[in-house]
C-alpha positions in Angstrom: 75.7 97.3 118.4 76.2 99.9 121.2 77.7 102.8 120.4 81.1 102.3 122.1 81.1 98.7 119.7 80.2 101.1 116.8 83.2 103.6 116.9 85.2 100.8 117.4 83.8 99.4 114.5 84.1 103.5 112.4 87.9 102.8 113.8 88.4 99.5 112.3 87.8 100.3 108.6 89.2 103.4 109.3 93.0 102.1 110.0 91.9 99.3 107.2 91.4 101.9 104.4 94.3 104.1 106.0 97.4 101.2 106.5 95.3 98.0 105.1 95.1 95.8 109.0 94.1 96.8 112.2 94.8 95.5 115.0 92.6 95.5 117.8 94.7 94.2 122.1 92.5 91.8 124.6 89.2 91.1 123.1 86.8 88.7 124.4 85.7 86.3 122.3 81.8 87.8 122.2 84.0 90.7 121.0 85.8 89.8 118.6 83.1 88.2 116.9 81.0 91.5 116.9 83.9 93.1 115.5 84.2 90.4 112.5 80.4 90.5 111.8 80.3 94.3 111.4 82.7 94.0 108.9 80.6 92.0 106.7 79.6 88.3 105.4 81.4 85.7 107.3 82.3 83.3 104.1 84.7 80.3 107.0 85.9 80.6 109.8 89.4 78.4 111.0 90.4 77.4 113.7 94.7 77.2 112.9 97.0 74.8 114.9 99.9 73.5 114.3 99.9 69.9 113.7 102.9 67.2 114.2 104.3 66.2 110.3 101.4 68.7 108.7 101.8 68.8 104.8 99.4 71.5 104.7 99.8 75.2 105.3 97.4 76.3 107.5 98.8 73.5 110.1 102.4 73.3 109.8 104.8 74.9 112.1 107.6 76.0 109.8 107.8 79.7 108.3 105.0 80.9 105.7 106.0 82.7 102.5 104.2 86.5 101.3 100.2 85.8 99.4 97.3 86.3 99.7 94.2 84.3 100.7 90.9 82.9 98.6 90.3 86.2 96.4 86.3 86.1 97.4 87.6 87.4 101.0 87.8 90.9 100.7 88.8 91.0 104.6 90.6 88.2 106.5 91.2 88.2 110.6 92.9 86.5 113.0 91.1 86.1 116.8 93.9 84.9 118.8 92.5 82.2 121.2 96.7 81.4 122.6 99.9 81.8 121.3 102.9 79.7 121.3 105.7 80.4 123.5 108.4 81.4 120.7 107.8 82.2 117.6 105.2 82.6 115.1 105.2 86.4 114.2 102.7 87.4 111.7 104.6 89.3 108.3 102.8 91.9 106.5 103.7 93.8 103.6 101.6 96.3 101.9 101.5 95.9 98.1 100.4 99.5 97.4 103.9 100.8 97.0 105.1 97.7 95.2 102.1 98.1 92.8 103.4 101.4 92.2 107.0 101.0 91.4 105.8 99.3 88.2 105.7 100.3 84.7 102.2 100.3 83.4 103.2 98.2 80.6 104.4 95.7 83.6 100.6 97.1 85.1 98.6 95.6 82.3 101.0 92.2 81.7 99.5 91.1 85.0 96.0 92.2 85.3 95.9 90.1 82.5 97.9 87.1 84.0 95.9 85.2 85.4 96.8 82.7 87.8 95.0 79.1 89.9 93.0 79.5 92.8 91.8 76.9 95.3 88.7 76.0 94.6 86.9 76.0 97.7 83.3 77.6 97.4 80.6 76.0 94.8 80.8 79.0 92.2 84.5 79.7 92.6 86.2 80.4 89.0 89.3 78.1 88.7 91.9 81.2 87.8 91.9 85.1 89.0 93.7 88.0 88.1 96.7 89.0 89.6 96.2 92.7 89.6 92.7 93.9 89.3 92.2 97.7 88.4 89.9 99.5 91.3 88.3 103.2 90.0 90.0 104.7 93.0 93.0 103.2 94.4 95.7 100.4 93.6 94.8 97.2 91.7 94.5 94.8 94.2 96.3 92.3 94.4 96.3 88.1 94.4 99.4 86.5 94.9 100.8 83.4 95.6 104.5 82.6 95.4 104.5 79.2 94.0 103.3 81.8 90.7 107.3 82.7 90.5 109.1 80.1 88.2 111.7 80.0 85.7 108.5 80.6 83.3 106.9 82.9 85.2 106.9 86.2 82.9 108.8 89.3 83.6 106.2 91.3 84.9 105.6 88.5 87.2 108.9 88.0 88.6 109.9 91.5 89.2 106.3 91.8 91.3 107.6 88.3 93.0 111.1 90.4 93.6 109.8 93.8 95.0 107.8 90.9 97.4 110.5 89.3 98.6 112.7 92.5 99.0 109.7 94.5 100.7 110.6 95.7 104.6 107.9 93.4 106.8 105.3 94.5 109.4 105.9 91.8 112.1 103.2 91.4 115.0 103.5 88.7 117.9 99.3 88.4 118.4 99.2 87.9 122.2 96.3 86.2 123.7 92.7 88.2 122.9 94.0 90.0 119.7 92.7 90.6 116.7 94.8 91.5 113.8 92.3 92.3 110.4 93.5 92.5 107.1 92.1 94.4 103.2 93.4 90.6 101.4 93.6 92.8 98.0 96.3 94.8 99.4 98.2 93.2 102.3 100.2 89.8 101.6 100.5 88.9 105.1 102.3 85.4 106.4 104.4 84.0 109.1 107.4 83.1 111.0 108.2 79.6 112.3 106.2 78.4 115.7 108.6 77.0 118.1 108.7 76.6 122.2 105.7 74.9 123.0 103.9 75.0 119.8 100.8 75.8 121.8 99.3 77.6 119.3 95.3 78.6 118.5 94.5 81.6 115.9 90.8 81.8 114.9 90.3 82.6 111.1 87.6 84.6 109.5 87.2 85.2 105.7 84.8 88.1 105.2 83.2 89.9 102.0 81.6 92.1 100.7 79.6 91.2 98.6 75.5 89.6 99.7 76.0 86.2 101.3 75.4 83.0 99.2 74.4 79.1 100.8 77.7 78.9 101.4 78.0 81.6 103.7 78.5 81.1 107.3 76.8 83.2 109.6 78.8 83.7 113.2 76.9 83.6 116.8 78.7 83.5 120.1 77.2 80.2 120.8 79.4 79.2 118.1 
């Protein structure tokens, strides 16, 4: 990596540590790949574009509720290849001040609350704790809106209410923009995709751990 690239990588990591996300403007695909590879090991790369009558959240043009992605992804990056003529704004909420509003009892309950996960990789576990304590800083969060039901515990319903009423950061990505978030801190969602719906984001799940056999090395030629 060039000295300029090293400075840029340092800035990304500083912003992720300080506010939970980083936004880089007008990057080429090669520069975006360099930035992604500098964060860790790429577990999965997915091209996300709306499709007619799509049922899955990734392909739908409907709004997406706030959530976190797969718990093995420490960072998520989206590189905007092209944007729809209307809508599609990315929405972010920082979980740190929300978790701070929970009581000690509520946090302890959520640390022992197991939520179902999607089985994507061979070594995946079927569940993951809603909150996971760390030595320094706020608990890491794993959250999906379907967790909130009539049967949910009071602490889980309170967390869901705090998330639903939190102020959202709205970012409309433009072609070349790279948005990176801390998936264990920032909840993300999206407004409806409208207009021509000609939108393509390249999403990367990135881990800080040593890559497994399922990890995907990303090169400039891919």
